[in-house]
C-alpha positions in Angstrom: -27.9 -33.9 16.4 -26.8 -32.7 13.3 -23.6 -30.8 13.2 -22.9 -27.2 12.0 -21.0 -26.3 8.5 -17.7 -26.0 10.5 -18.2 -29.0 12.7 -15.8 -31.0 14.0 -17.4 -34.2 13.1 -18.0 -35.6 9.9 -20.6 -33.2 8.7 -24.7 -32.9 8.7 -26.4 -36.0 8.0 -27.9 -36.3 4.6 -31.9 -36.0 4.2 -33.8 -39.3 4.0 -33.4 -40.9 0.1 -37.1 -40.0 -1.3 -38.8 -42.8 -3.2 -38.3 -42.1 -6.9 -40.9 -45.0 -7.8 -43.6 -42.9 -6.5 -42.5 -39.8 -9.0 -42.4 -39.3 -12.5 -39.0 -39.5 -14.0 -39.3 -35.7 -15.2 -39.8 -34.1 -11.9 -36.8 -36.6 -10.4 -34.6 -34.8 -13.0 -36.4 -31.4 -12.0 -35.0 -32.1 -8.5 -31.6 -32.8 -9.5 -31.1 -29.4 -11.1 -31.7 -27.4 -7.7 -28.8 -25.5 -7.0 -26.5 -27.4 -4.7 -26.2 -24.4 -2.1 -29.9 -24.2 -1.9 -30.2 -27.4 -0.8 -27.3 -27.2 1.7 -28.2 -24.0 3.2 -31.4 -25.5 4.0 -30.3 -28.3 5.5 -28.1 -26.1 7.8 -30.9 -24.0 8.7 -33.5 -27.2 9.4 -30.1 -28.6 11.2 -29.9 -25.8 13.3 -33.6 -25.5 14.1 -33.9 -29.2 15.0 -30.9 -28.7 17.5 -32.4 -25.3 19.1 -36.1 -26.6 19.4 -34.8 -29.7 21.0 -32.6 -28.2 23.5 -35.3 -25.5 24.3 -38.0 -28.1 25.1 -35.8 -30.5 26.5 -34.1 -27.8 28.9 -30.3 -28.4 27.9 -30.0 -25.0 26.3 -27.1 -24.5 28.6 -25.5 -27.9 28.5 -25.5 -28.9 25.0 -21.8 -30.0 24.0 -20.2 -27.9 21.2 -20.1 -29.3 17.8 -18.2 -26.7 16.1 -14.3 -26.5 16.0 -12.2 -23.6 17.5 -8.8 -22.4 16.1 -10.3 -22.1 12.7 -7.8 -19.0 11.5 -9.1 -19.2 8.0 -12.6 -19.5 8.5 -11.9 -16.5 11.6 -10.9 -14.0 8.8 -13.4 -14.7 6.1 -16.6 -14.9 8.3 -15.5 -12.0 11.0 -14.7 -10.0 7.5 -18.2 -10.9 6.0 -19.8 -9.7 9.3 -17.5 -6.7 9.9 -18.8 -5.6 6.0 -22.5 -6.5 6.4 -22.7 -4.4 9.5 -20.7 -1.5 8.1 -22.9 -1.9 4.8 -26.4 -1.8 6.7 -26.4 2.3 7.4 -25.5 3.5 3.9 -27.9 0.6 2.2 -30.4 1.6 4.3 -29.8 5.6 3.4 -30.0 4.8 0.0 -33.1 3.0 0.2 -34.5 5.3 2.6 -33.1 8.4 -0.1 -35.1 6.3 -3.1 -38.5 5.3 -1.3 -39.0 8.3 1.3 -37.0 11.1 0.0 -33.7 13.0 1.2 -35.6 15.0 4.4 -36.6 11.5 5.9 -33.0 10.2 5.2 -31.8 13.0 6.8 -33.7 12.2 9.8 -32.6 8.6 9.7 -29.3 9.4 9.5 -29.3 11.5 12.6 -31.0 9.2 14.7 -28.5 6.4 13.6 -25.5 8.6 15.1 -27.4 9.4 18.1 -28.0 5.5 18.4 -24.2 4.8 17.7 -23.3 7.0 20.4 -25.5 5.4 22.7 -24.2 1.9 21.9 -21.0 3.0 23.4 -22.9 3.3 26.3 -24.5 -0.4 25.9 -20.8 -1.7 25.0 -19.1 0.0 27.7 -16.0 -0.5 26.4 -15.7 -3.8 27.3 -15.4 -6.1 24.3 -11.4 -5.5 23.9 -11.2 -6.4 27.5 -13.5 -9.2 27.7 -11.4 -11.1 24.3 -8.2 -10.2 26.3 -9.3 -11.7 29.6 -7.5 -15.0 28.9 -7.4 -16.1 32.6 -11.1 -15.4 32.4 -10.5 -13.2 36.0 -14.3 -12.4 35.1 -16.8 -15.0 34.3 -19.1 -14.8 31.2 -22.3 -14.4 33.8 -20.3 -11.3 35.2 -20.0 -9.8 31.1 -23.5 -10.8 30.4 -25.0 -9.2 33.9 -22.7 -6.1 33.2 -24.2 -5.9 29.6 -27.5 -6.3 30.5 -27.5 -3.3 33.0 -25.7 -0.9 30.4 -28.2 -1.7 27.7 -31.2 -0.7 30.1 -29.3 2.3 30.6 -28.9 2.9 26.8 -32.4 2.7 26.2 -33.6 5.1 29.3 -31.0 7.8 27.8 -32.6 7.2 24.1 -35.9 8.1 25.9 -34.7 10.7 28.0 -32.6 12.6 24.9 -36.3 12.1 22.6 -38.4 13.8 25.2 -35.0 16.4 25.8 -35.1 17.0 22.0 -39.1 17.0 21.8 -39.4 14.4 18.9 -42.7 13.1 18.3 -44.5 11.3 15.0 -42.0 10.3 12.3 -38.6 11.5 14.1 -39.5 9.7 17.8 -40.7 6.4 15.7 -37.4 6.6 13.6 -35.5 7.2 16.6 -36.3 4.7 18.9 -36.7 2.0 16.4 -33.0 2.6 15.4 -32.3 2.9 19.2 -33.4 -0.5 20.0 -31.6 -1.9 16.6 -28.3 -0.6 18.0 -29.3 -2.1 21.6 -29.4 -5.4 20.1 -26.0 -4.8 18.4 -24.7 -3.9 21.9 -26.4 -7.0 23.7 -25.2 -9.5 21.2 -21.7 -7.9 21.0 -20.8 -9.6 24.6 -21.8 -13.4 23.1 -19.9 -12.6 20.1 -17.2 -11.6 22.5 -17.7 -15.0 24.2 -17.3 -17.0 20.9 -14.2 -14.6 20.1 -12.6 -15.5 23.5 -13.3 -19.3 22.9 -11.2 -18.9 19.7 -14.7 -19.2 17.8 -14.6 -15.7 16.2 -16.2 -17.1 12.8 -19.4 -18.0 14.4 -19.6 -14.7 15.9 -19.0 -13.4 12.3 -21.4 -15.3 11.4 -23.9 -13.7 14.2 -23.1 -10.3 12.7 -23.7 -11.3 9.2 -27.3 -12.9 10.0 -28.4 -9.7 12.0 -27.0 -7.1 9.8 -29.0 -9.0 6.3 -31.9 -9.2 8.5 -31.9 -5.3 9.8 -31.3 -4.8 5.4 -34.1 -6.9 4.4 -36.6 -6.4 6.6 -36.2 -2.5 6.8 -36.5 -2.1 3.0 -39.3 -4.4 3.0 -41.3 -2.7 5.2 -40.3 0.8 3.8 -41.3 -0.6 0.4 -44.7 -1.5 1.8 -45.5 1.7 4.0 -43.3 4.6 2.6 -42.6 5.3 6.1 -39.3 5.2 7.7 -40.6 5.2 11.5 -42.3 2.2 11.0 -39.7 0.4 9.1 -37.3 1.2 11.8 -39.1 -0.3 14.4 -39.6 -3.5 11.9 -36.2 -3.6 11.5 -35.7 -3.9 15.3 -38.0 -6.5 15.7 -36.3 -8.7 13.2 -32.9 -8.0 14.9 -34.3 -9.2 18.1 -35.5 -12.2 16.5 -32.1 -13.2 15.0 -30.7 -12.6 18.6 -33.1 -15.0 20.1 -33.3 -17.3 17.5 -29.3 -17.4 16.6 -26.9 -15.1 18.8 -28.0 -16.0 22.4 -28.1 -20.1 21.5 -25.0 -20.7 19.6 -23.0 -18.7 22.1 -24.6 -21.3 25.0 -24.2 -24.1 22.7 -20.3 -23.4 21.8 -18.7 -22.1 24.9 -18.2 -23.7 28.1 -20.8 -23.3 31.0 -19.5 -20.1 33.0 -19.4 -19.9 36.7 -22.2 -17.9 38.5 -21.7 -14.2 38.5 -21.0 -12.4 41.5 -21.4 -8.6 42.3 -18.4 -7.5 43.5 -17.2 -8.8 40.1 -19.7 -7.3 38.2 -18.9 -4.2 40.1 -15.4 -4.5 39.4 -15.9 -5.2 35.9 -17.9 -1.7 35.9 -14.9 0.1 37.6 -12.1 -1.6 35.5 -13.8 -0.7 32.5 -15.1 2.9 33.1 -12.1 4.4 31.8 -12.4 2.5 28.2 -16.3 3.5 28.1 -15.4 7.1 28.8 -12.9 7.4 26.6 -14.7 5.3 23.9 -18.2 7.3 24.3 -16.1 10.7 24.2 -14.6 9.7 21.1 -17.4 8.5 19.5 -19.4 12.2 20.8 -16.6 13.9 19.1 -16.7 12.1 16.2 -20.6 12.7 16.1 -20.2 16.3 17.3 -20.5 18.1 13.5 -23.9 16.1 13.0 -25.2 17.4 16.3 -24.1 20.7 15.5 -25.6 20.6 12.2 -29.0 20.1 13.6 -31.1 23.5 14.2 -28.3 25.5 12.0 -28.8 23.2 9.0 -31.7 21.4 7.3 -32.1 17.8 7.5 -31.3 16.9 4.2 -27.4 18.3 5.0 -27.5 15.4 7.5 -27.8 12.8 4.5 -25.1 14.7 2.6 -22.5 14.4 5.2 -23.4 10.9 6.2 -23.4 9.6 2.7 -19.4 11.4 2.2 -18.8 10.0 5.7 -19.6 6.2 4.7 -16.5 5.7 2.3 -14.7 7.2 5.4 -16.0 4.7 7.7 -15.2 2.0 5.4 -11.2 2.3 6.2 -11.6 1.9 10.1 -14.1 -1.2 9.5 -11.6 -2.9 6.6 -8.7 -2.3 9.2 -10.7 -3.9 12.2 -11.4 -6.7 10.0 -7.4 -7.5 9.9 -6.3 -6.4 13.4 -9.9 -7.6 15.6 -8.9 -11.5 14.8 -5.5 -10.8 15.7 -6.2 -9.1 19.5 -5.9 -12.1 21.2 -2.8 -13.3 19.6 -1.4 -9.8 20.4 -2.1 -9.9 24.0 -0.2 -13.2 23.9 2.9 -11.6 21.8 2.7 -8.8 24.6 2.6 -11.2 27.6 6.0 -12.7 26.5 8.6 -10.6 26.7 10.9 -12.2 23.9 7.9 -11.6 21.5 7.8 -7.9 22.1 9.3 -7.0 18.8 7.1 -9.2 16.8 4.5 -6.7 18.9 6.0 -3.7 17.7 5.9 -4.8 14.1 2.3 -6.0 14.1 1.9 -2.5 14.8 3.7 -0.7 12.4 2.3 -3.3 9.6 -1.2 -2.5 10.8 -0.3 1.7 10.4 1.1 0.9 7.1 -2.1 -1.0 6.1 -4.2 2.0 7.3 -2.2 4.4 4.9 -2.3 2.0 2.1 -6.3 1.7 2.3 -6.9 5.3 2.5 -4.9 5.9 -0.5 -6.7 3.2 -2.5 -10.0 4.6 -1.2 -9.0 7.9 -2.3 -8.3 6.7 -5.8 -11.7 5.0 -6.1 -13.4 8.0 -4.9 -11.3 10.2 -7.6 -12.3 7.9 -10.3 -15.8 6.4 -9.7 -16.9 6.6 -6.3 -18.3 10.2 -6.5 -20.2 9.4 -9.6 -21.6 6.1 -8.0 -22.8 8.3 -4.7 -24.6 10.5 -7.3 -26.4 7.4 -9.1 -27.2 5.3 -5.7 -28.7 8.5 -4.0 -30.4 10.2 -6.7 -28.3 13.5 -5.7 -25.6 15.4 -7.4 -22.3 14.7 -5.1 -20.1 16.4 -8.0 -20.5 19.4 -6.0 -19.0 18.1 -2.8 -16.1 15.8 -4.7 -13.4 18.3 -2.8 -14.9 17.6 0.8 -15.0 14.0 -0.2 -11.5 13.7 -0.3 -10.9 15.7 2.7 -13.5 12.8 4.3 -11.4 10.1 3.1 -8.5 11.8 4.7 -10.4 12.0 8.0 -11.2 8.7 7.4 -7.4 7.3 7.8 -6.9 9.3 10.9 -9.8 7.8 12.6 -9.0 4.5 11.8 -5.6 4.7 13.1 -6.8 6.4 16.3 -9.0 3.4 16.8 -6.2 1.0 16.4 -4.1 2.9 18.6 -6.9 2.9 21.2 -7.2 -0.9 21.1 -3.0 -1.5 21.5 -3.3 0.6 24.4 -6.1 -1.3 25.9 -4.3 -4.4 25.5 -1.5 -2.7 27.2 -4.0 -1.9 30.2 -2.8 1.8 30.0 -6.4 2.8 28.9 -6.6 5.2 32.1 -3.7 7.4 30.8 -5.7 8.6 27.8 -8.7 10.0 29.1 -7.5 13.3 30.0 -6.8 13.2 25.9 -10.0 12.8 24.8 -11.5 15.3 27.4 -9.0 17.9 25.9 -10.1 17.0 22.8 -13.7 16.9 23.4 -13.4 20.8 24.4 -12.1 21.0 20.5 -15.0 19.4 19.3 -17.2 21.9 21.2 -16.0 24.8 19.5 -14.2 24.3 16.0 -17.6 22.5 14.1 -19.8 25.5 15.8 -17.4 28.0 14.4 -16.9 26.5 10.7 -20.5 25.4 10.3 -21.5 29.0 11.2 -19.2 30.2 8.7 -19.4 27.9 5.8 -22.2 25.1 6.5 -21.9 21.4 5.3 -17.9 22.4 4.3 -17.4 23.6 7.6 -18.8 20.4 9.3 -16.6 18.1 6.9 -13.4 20.2 7.8 -14.0 20.3 11.4 -14.3 16.7 11.3 -10.9 16.4 9.8 -9.3 18.9 12.2 -10.6 17.5 15.4 -9.3 14.2 14.5 -6.0 15.0 13.5 -5.5 16.7 17.1 -6.7 13.7 18.9 -4.2 11.4 16.4 -1.5 13.3 17.4 -2.2 13.4 21.0 -2.8 9.8 21.2 0.2 8.6 19.2 2.3 10.9 21.6 0.7 9.2 24.4 1.5 5.2 22.9 5.0 6.2 22.3 5.2 7.5 25.8 3.6 4.2 27.1 5.7 2.2 25.0 8.9 3.7 26.0 8.1 3.6 30.1 7.7 -0.3 29.5 11.0 -0.4 27.5 12.6 1.7 30.7 11.2 -0.8 33.5 12.7 -3.9 31.2 15.8 -2.3 31.3 16.0 -1.4 34.7 14.9 -4.8 35.7 17.5 -6.4 33.8 20.3 -4.3 35.1 19.0 -5.6 39.0 19.1 -9.0 38.1 
């Protein structure tokens, strides 16, 4: 069977030579002018479907030998970055398309549905990804992780339907919500397979999977909306397209390119739920805290304010996504550094370097926003964002804080001390219930942005203090052990 673009074999077989004697000379010359990349892409797609169809019809989907090389650091960074950027850009692109083709109100409805879907996706993910990729000894089998994810994804959709019923959604808002929830459910389901690829040191394949799915979401949503002018229909079409990418690429490439897993164990799956519950609770509470201003805005402000808030938030979220593209490929290596006591200083230096990177990216984003960012947003959305320039700066600063929060939490997870931060998220959740409600009531949209900055700053201070306490406790234990020896 043909290999892929990153095969450890010699490469993809060339197509059969066409008979030039049967074709006029000018057609042969025209064929030679076709872009090389187009021919290569078509060749790769054909080779992939040949491999997939052959495995399915032959009953060897989980038995195929791997054809892609592992430990490809450059490819990991490039493909993971492309996938992360495409995933992060999907929402802003879709909101721009929705605003231009359906107006600010429907775009605002989609924006609110997306925030709810992201919160539900944390139920689907259950905080397992970092735990999974750092499970170097494979204490839990991949089948355990798969069963865990199927259960959480079913729970995610059930909660989504229940939320729609409780909110009394109907018509357009119901279709928008369900379609968007399905989209993010596919993201949550695919995440465990992409985590498996990362675990076997083929992160670049996970990045390609994420890239394909995100591009499919953008293309099919935009095409459906252009034809129907209905955001609800576009969301359902987008969800179906993403399901297709999962079935045709993400699932088979994972089964092809990772070792066959041992059978799942009920006790192991139960243990996975138990061990990752603090991760899930903390991340769910974090997303709930993050989204609280938008939930508070529903009923207090019109739907167009949902769009304005989301548009202002997009550059801030870009900081987190950009930094994630740097440190996520390092998580497995960071786990290795931490497990070797002689390399703890390298572990600490990595943390300092990433935090410095966050500060640098935040300052660059502020500079871009002060220069071309605000006018560009006005051009894209067809809405005057100049009146929100000050709020845009506050939101970018808050984005830097949230990026630091996300990274510190991942580090604490690597240290297997995630239980210690749950109380911090519960405390901050209490602040998020009061501060946004108070400030939105006084200053509308400005209050929502300011409350986000205040609450995130509180969470960062508490989380940083907890990490320093954990790190100091490890030093104390190592010093005590050294004295006893």
